[in-house]
C-alpha positions as CSV (number, residue, x, y, z in Angstrom):
1,M,-46.3,-2.4,-40.5
2,V,-48.8,-3.3,-37.5
3,D,-50.0,-0.5,-34.9
4,G,-50.4,-1.2,-31.3
5,G,-49.3,-4.6,-29.9
6,L,-47.8,-7.5,-31.0
7,A,-49.3,-10.7,-30.3
8,E,-45.9,-13.6,-30.1
9,L,-47.4,-17.4,-28.9
10,H,-45.2,-19.5,-30.2
11,T,-41.9,-19.1,-28.3
12,H,-39.7,-21.7,-26.2
13,L,-38.3,-20.0,-22.6
14,G,-35.3,-21.9,-24.2
15,G,-34.4,-19.9,-27.1
16,S,-36.0,-16.5,-25.7
17,V,-33.0,-14.8,-23.1
18,A,-30.3,-13.5,-24.5
19,S,-27.1,-15.4,-24.6
20,D,-25.4,-12.8,-22.5
21,I,-28.5,-13.3,-19.4
22,M,-27.8,-17.0,-20.3
23,W,-24.2,-16.4,-20.0
24,S,-24.4,-14.9,-16.8
25,L,-26.4,-17.8,-15.6
26,A,-24.4,-20.2,-16.3
27,H,-21.3,-18.8,-14.2
28,E,-23.7,-17.5,-11.5
29,Q,-24.4,-21.4,-10.8
30,G,-21.4,-22.7,-11.3
31,I,-22.4,-24.5,-14.6
32,A,-18.9,-26.1,-16.4
33,L,-19.5,-24.7,-20.1
34,P,-17.8,-26.7,-22.7
35,V,-16.1,-23.3,-23.7
36,R,-14.4,-20.6,-21.5
37,D,-15.1,-17.8,-24.3
38,F,-18.3,-15.5,-24.0
39,W,-18.6,-15.4,-28.5
40,E,-18.1,-19.2,-28.6
41,F,-20.6,-19.7,-26.0
42,D,-23.0,-17.6,-28.2
43,R,-22.4,-19.5,-30.9
44,L,-23.3,-22.7,-28.8
45,V,-27.0,-21.3,-28.1
46,T,-28.3,-20.2,-30.8
47,V,-28.7,-20.7,-34.4
48,S,-25.3,-18.6,-35.4
49,D,-24.4,-20.5,-38.8
50,P,-27.6,-18.2,-41.3
51,R,-27.1,-21.6,-43.6
52,G,-29.4,-23.0,-40.3
53,V,-28.7,-26.4,-38.3
54,P,-28.8,-30.0,-40.6
55,N,-31.7,-30.9,-38.8
56,L,-34.3,-30.8,-35.5
57,D,-32.1,-33.2,-33.6
58,A,-29.1,-30.1,-34.6
59,L,-31.4,-27.7,-33.1
60,D,-32.5,-30.1,-29.9
61,Q,-28.5,-30.3,-29.1
62,I,-29.0,-26.0,-28.5
63,Y,-31.7,-26.7,-26.7
64,H,-30.0,-29.2,-24.3
65,L,-27.3,-26.7,-23.2
66,S,-30.1,-24.1,-22.5
67,E,-32.4,-26.1,-20.8
68,L,-29.4,-27.2,-18.3
69,I,-28.5,-23.7,-17.6
70,Q,-32.2,-22.8,-16.5
71,S,-32.2,-26.2,-14.1
72,S,-32.8,-24.1,-11.1
73,P,-35.6,-21.9,-9.5
74,L,-32.9,-19.1,-10.1
75,A,-32.3,-19.3,-13.5
76,V,-36.0,-20.6,-14.8
77,E,-37.6,-17.0,-12.8
78,R,-34.8,-14.8,-14.3
79,S,-34.9,-16.3,-17.5
80,V,-38.7,-16.2,-18.0
81,H,-38.7,-12.4,-16.0
82,A,-36.2,-11.2,-19.4
83,A,-38.4,-12.8,-22.1
84,I,-41.3,-10.9,-20.9
85,G,-39.5,-7.9,-20.3
86,G,-37.6,-8.0,-23.1
87,A,-40.1,-8.7,-25.7
88,Y,-42.4,-5.8,-24.5
89,R,-39.1,-3.6,-24.9
90,S,-37.8,-4.6,-28.2
91,Q,-40.7,-5.3,-29.9
92,Q,-43.9,-3.9,-27.8
93,I,-45.4,-7.7,-27.7
94,T,-48.3,-6.8,-25.4
95,T,-49.6,-10.4,-25.6
96,L,-46.8,-13.6,-24.9
97,E,-47.1,-17.1,-24.4
98,L,-43.6,-18.8,-22.9
99,R,-43.3,-22.5,-22.7
100,F,-40.9,-24.9,-21.1
101,N,-40.9,-28.1,-20.0
102,P,-40.2,-27.9,-16.0
103,M,-39.2,-31.4,-16.1
104,K,-36.2,-31.0,-18.2
105,R,-34.9,-28.3,-16.1
106,N,-35.2,-30.1,-12.7
107,R,-32.1,-32.0,-13.5
108,G,-33.4,-35.5,-13.5
109,G,-35.4,-35.1,-10.5
110,E,-32.7,-33.4,-8.5
111,R,-34.9,-30.5,-8.4
112,D,-38.3,-30.0,-6.7
113,L,-40.4,-30.1,-9.6
114,D,-42.7,-27.5,-8.2
115,H,-40.4,-25.0,-7.3
116,I,-39.4,-24.8,-11.0
117,I,-42.2,-24.4,-11.9
118,L,-43.3,-21.3,-9.3
119,A,-40.0,-20.1,-9.7
120,A,-41.0,-19.5,-13.2
121,I,-44.6,-18.0,-12.0
122,R,-42.4,-16.4,-9.9
123,G,-40.4,-14.1,-12.9
124,L,-44.3,-14.2,-15.2
125,D,-45.3,-12.2,-11.3
126,R,-42.8,-9.8,-11.4
127,A,-42.6,-9.1,-15.0
128,S,-46.1,-8.1,-14.8
129,L,-45.7,-5.8,-12.4
130,E,-43.1,-4.0,-14.7
131,Y,-44.5,-4.3,-17.3
132,P,-48.7,-4.3,-16.8
133,Q,-48.9,-3.7,-20.5
134,V,-48.2,-7.6,-21.3
135,R,-50.3,-10.2,-21.2
136,A,-48.8,-13.0,-20.3
137,G,-49.2,-16.8,-19.9
138,L,-47.0,-19.9,-19.3
139,I,-47.6,-23.3,-21.1
140,L,-46.1,-26.3,-19.7
141,M,-44.6,-29.2,-22.0
142,M,-45.0,-32.9,-22.4
143,D,-42.9,-34.9,-24.7
144,R,-42.6,-37.6,-27.0
145,T,-39.5,-39.5,-25.2
146,F,-41.5,-39.4,-22.2
147,T,-43.5,-41.9,-20.7
148,A,-46.9,-42.0,-20.0
149,D,-46.8,-41.1,-16.7
150,Q,-44.2,-38.2,-17.3
151,N,-46.1,-36.7,-18.8
152,M,-49.2,-36.9,-16.6
153,V,-47.6,-35.5,-14.0
154,V,-46.4,-32.2,-16.4
155,V,-50.5,-32.1,-17.4
156,E,-51.3,-32.1,-13.1
157,K,-49.4,-29.4,-12.6
158,A,-50.2,-27.6,-14.7
159,I,-54.1,-27.9,-13.5
160,R,-52.6,-27.5,-9.8
161,Y,-51.1,-24.1,-10.5
162,Q,-53.2,-23.4,-13.5
163,P,-54.7,-20.2,-11.4
164,R,-51.2,-19.0,-10.9
165,G,-50.1,-17.8,-14.6
166,I,-50.5,-21.4,-16.5
167,V,-52.5,-21.3,-19.1
168,G,-52.0,-24.8,-21.4
169,I,-50.1,-27.5,-22.3
170,D,-48.0,-28.5,-25.3
171,I,-45.9,-31.3,-26.5
172,A,-42.8,-31.5,-29.0
173,G,-39.3,-33.1,-28.5
174,P,-38.1,-35.9,-31.1
175,R,-39.7,-39.0,-32.1
176,P,-38.4,-41.8,-30.2
177,G,-36.2,-44.2,-32.4
178,G,-37.5,-41.7,-35.3
179,A,-40.6,-43.7,-35.3
180,R,-43.8,-42.1,-36.1
181,Y,-45.1,-41.1,-33.0
182,D,-48.9,-42.1,-31.7
183,Y,-50.1,-39.4,-30.1
184,T,-53.8,-40.9,-29.4
185,Q,-51.6,-42.3,-26.4
186,I,-52.0,-39.0,-24.9
187,R,-55.7,-38.4,-25.7
188,E,-56.9,-38.5,-21.7
189,H,-54.0,-36.6,-21.0
190,V,-55.4,-33.4,-23.4
191,E,-59.1,-34.0,-22.1
192,L,-57.8,-34.3,-18.7
193,A,-56.3,-30.2,-19.3
194,R,-59.1,-28.9,-21.4
195,D,-61.6,-30.3,-18.7
196,A,-59.9,-28.2,-16.2
197,G,-60.0,-25.4,-18.8
198,L,-56.7,-25.1,-20.0
199,G,-55.6,-24.6,-23.9
200,V,-54.0,-27.0,-25.6
201,T,-51.9,-26.8,-28.3
202,I,-49.7,-29.8,-30.4
203,H,-46.3,-29.5,-31.9
204,C,-47.3,-31.5,-34.9
205,G,-46.8,-31.4,-38.6
206,E,-43.3,-29.3,-38.9
207,E,-41.4,-32.3,-40.4
208,G,-41.2,-35.8,-41.1
209,A,-42.8,-35.8,-44.8
210,Q,-45.7,-38.5,-45.0
211,Y,-45.0,-39.5,-40.9
212,G,-45.6,-35.8,-40.0
213,V,-48.6,-35.5,-42.3
214,E,-50.2,-39.0,-41.0
215,E,-49.3,-37.5,-37.6
216,L,-51.0,-34.2,-38.3
217,G,-54.2,-36.0,-39.4
218,E,-54.4,-38.1,-35.9
219,V,-54.2,-35.2,-33.9
220,V,-57.0,-32.9,-35.6
221,E,-59.2,-35.9,-35.7
222,S,-58.7,-37.3,-31.9
223,L,-56.8,-34.6,-29.8
224,R,-58.6,-31.7,-31.4
225,P,-56.5,-28.9,-30.1
226,D,-57.2,-25.3,-29.9
227,R,-53.5,-24.5,-32.0
228,I,-51.1,-26.7,-33.7
229,G,-47.9,-25.3,-33.7
230,H,-46.0,-25.2,-37.2
231,G,-48.3,-27.6,-38.9
232,I,-47.2,-26.3,-42.4
233,L,-46.7,-30.1,-43.7
234,A,-50.9,-29.6,-44.2
235,A,-50.1,-27.7,-46.5
236,R,-49.1,-30.3,-49.1
237,E,-53.5,-32.0,-48.2
238,P,-56.2,-30.1,-48.9
239,V,-59.1,-32.3,-47.2
240,L,-56.4,-31.7,-43.7
241,M,-56.6,-28.0,-44.1
242,D,-60.2,-27.9,-44.6
243,A,-60.3,-30.0,-41.7
244,I,-58.3,-28.0,-39.4
245,R,-60.7,-24.5,-40.8
246,T,-63.8,-26.2,-39.7
247,A,-61.9,-27.5,-36.7
248,D,-61.2,-23.4,-36.1
249,I,-57.6,-24.8,-35.4
250,T,-54.9,-22.0,-35.3
251,L,-51.7,-23.1,-36.8
252,E,-48.6,-20.8,-34.9
253,I,-46.4,-20.5,-37.5
254,C,-42.6,-19.8,-37.1
255,P,-40.8,-18.8,-40.6
256,T,-37.6,-18.3,-39.8
257,S,-36.9,-21.2,-37.6
258,N,-38.7,-23.8,-40.7
259,L,-35.9,-22.0,-42.6
260,L,-33.2,-22.3,-40.1
261,T,-34.1,-26.1,-39.6
262,K,-34.7,-27.5,-43.5
263,A,-38.6,-27.6,-42.7
264,L,-38.9,-25.3,-45.6
265,A,-36.6,-26.1,-48.0
266,S,-36.5,-22.1,-49.3
267,E,-38.2,-18.7,-49.5
268,D,-40.1,-19.7,-51.9
269,E,-41.7,-22.8,-49.8
270,V,-42.2,-20.6,-47.4
271,R,-43.8,-18.4,-49.9
272,N,-46.0,-21.3,-51.2
273,T,-47.0,-22.3,-48.0
274,F,-48.5,-19.4,-46.5
275,R,-50.1,-18.7,-49.9
276,T,-52.1,-21.8,-49.6
277,F,-53.1,-21.7,-46.4
278,V,-54.4,-18.3,-47.2
279,E,-56.3,-19.5,-50.0
280,H,-57.9,-22.4,-48.3
281,G,-58.9,-20.1,-45.0
282,V,-56.2,-22.0,-42.7
283,P,-56.4,-19.5,-39.1
284,F,-52.6,-18.8,-38.5
285,T,-50.3,-16.8,-36.4
286,I,-47.1,-15.4,-37.1
287,A,-43.8,-16.1,-34.2
288,T,-40.8,-16.5,-33.7
289,D,-40.3,-19.7,-31.8
290,G,-37.2,-18.3,-29.9
291,P,-36.1,-15.1,-30.8
292,E,-32.5,-15.4,-29.3
293,M,-31.8,-18.6,-30.5
294,M,-33.4,-18.1,-33.9
295,R,-31.6,-14.6,-34.1
296,T,-34.7,-12.7,-35.2
297,H,-37.6,-10.9,-34.0
298,L,-41.5,-10.9,-34.2
299,R,-41.1,-8.1,-36.8
300,D,-38.6,-9.3,-38.5
301,E,-40.9,-12.1,-39.6
302,F,-43.3,-9.8,-40.5
303,E,-40.9,-8.3,-42.8
304,L,-39.5,-11.5,-44.3
305,L,-43.0,-12.6,-45.5
306,V,-43.5,-9.5,-47.2
307,R,-40.7,-9.2,-48.8
308,I,-40.7,-12.4,-50.1
309,G,-44.4,-12.1,-51.8
310,A,-46.0,-14.6,-49.0
311,L,-48.2,-11.9,-47.4
312,E,-49.6,-8.6,-48.3
313,R,-48.8,-5.8,-46.0
314,E,-52.1,-5.5,-44.8
315,Q,-52.8,-8.9,-44.1
316,L,-50.5,-8.8,-41.2
317,P,-52.3,-6.8,-39.0
318,I,-55.3,-9.7,-39.7
319,A,-53.0,-13.0,-38.3
320,N,-51.7,-10.4,-35.6
321,E,-55.2,-10.2,-33.9
322,R,-55.6,-14.1,-34.8
323,G,-52.8,-14.2,-32.5
324,H,-54.7,-11.9,-29.6
325,E,-57.7,-13.8,-30.4
326,A,-56.1,-17.6,-30.2
327,S,-54.2,-16.7,-27.1
328,F,-54.4,-19.0,-23.8
329,V,-54.0,-15.8,-21.9
330,R,-57.8,-14.4,-21.2
331,R,-58.2,-10.8,-21.8
332,E,-58.9,-8.4,-19.1
333,P,-62.5,-7.5,-19.0
334,V,-64.0,-4.2,-19.8
335,L,-65.9,-2.8,-17.0
336,P,-68.8,-0.7,-17.4
337,A,-68.8,3.4,-16.9
338,A,-70.0,4.4,-14.1
């Protein structure tokens, strides 16, 4: 369907590690799990019901357990290493970006934040030695429930460790109190990261009805990111799609995840969303959001889109190549022939 290596730009570390590895990590660290049977645990750390979860808040509960298990240098290093190796072995992914929030993995300050980040970098380095075919990088995430100062610490750490494999920043998380989120409050954070040469991607426009549409417009106008995580609500607004296209912002769309979280209510909505973006020339890539948690893989996403008529087969390599090109991981320079 797609020859050569695949590009996966939107996957969370908490959703990218196989449940058997997470199970072992929990036991190695002496974490008190709510269940004692592996298969019950597997259902806790994945979206095991094919009908999905009621909403994004329910998904956050799954992430909470994953973040707890990954809250040590040992666990973070092994998780990054496993995610990169697994992506290449199972899907031949050769451009991969893993995103995670280090502050949600230091147990409220009990663990040193630098140790957590450096552990992730060690995992990246180990995987790069074992899988030299893969261009991989790490994205550090801010959170909508954090204070401006907390989010600034994340950005400052991303800048500090940029030479070691941190390639970008992001923000996600639930809206405080369910209210519309004011993205202008992280404008300084974004500009600082951009000026330092980091890529900027913003979770936005996944859900929230009119709130989500308004937030999306604000992000495009005020933050001017390189990419937007999800952004599917833009399909409702031709003016917004034109703005995204004009700004050359690439959307990272995760079809199965959007179905499982009810962000898109049906395969018909998935089809209509993709066809609308194609019609309006909106740049997008295809991703999983977290293959292990969502019980999917990148090639499954491609098959889904073709099966439901969202994309033609010949459009898949175009979207995949756009992923390679839009990645924050720099391509290796081609040396001139001697």
